[in-house]
Steps between C-alpha positions, in 0.01 A plus 500: 500500500267648242704823490829308462356290218383822334848651521652185354246493220574869425872423484445201274273706281769761454745231401265369227448828322533459120803658331282750307361642823847516651612702202208733552588538870864578411385760248265662756786505753726683251222745399421590864869505592439277803791254462635596843155486667394135523276568796245666275477191285472276811213709630318482167566131457376400843186722489288219346622273782352740756171517308488117487571477872219741577266280297614196695445691825144587387440130443615428856248749632226331300594165649453647853874497581510855629828481698686351207337756271605788723859365505491478118379862475775620732762304312374642164504850640856447629619374158317785325660760720842349440449496121374860502793612713739320269353669196500846662857470628628390164321775305633773730867412436 
């Protein structure tokens, strides 16, 4: 559930970005010519989520919940591999 809550918080955080930052992101997209490559932006945007989840997994290990911590590590690795693959595939096009 912690991972699902983290994804939902990440989505809500992206919806509450101030207009000035959205303008900066649009300008960066135009400068890098990545309008047709949204996967790159998804991988960059969800990277802090993976870091947060690894921190939560570390806390599980400290609380002696090793099986749950191992599952969290595997899930974080899976999401990290998907985001890396998404970024690589979109940059090669």
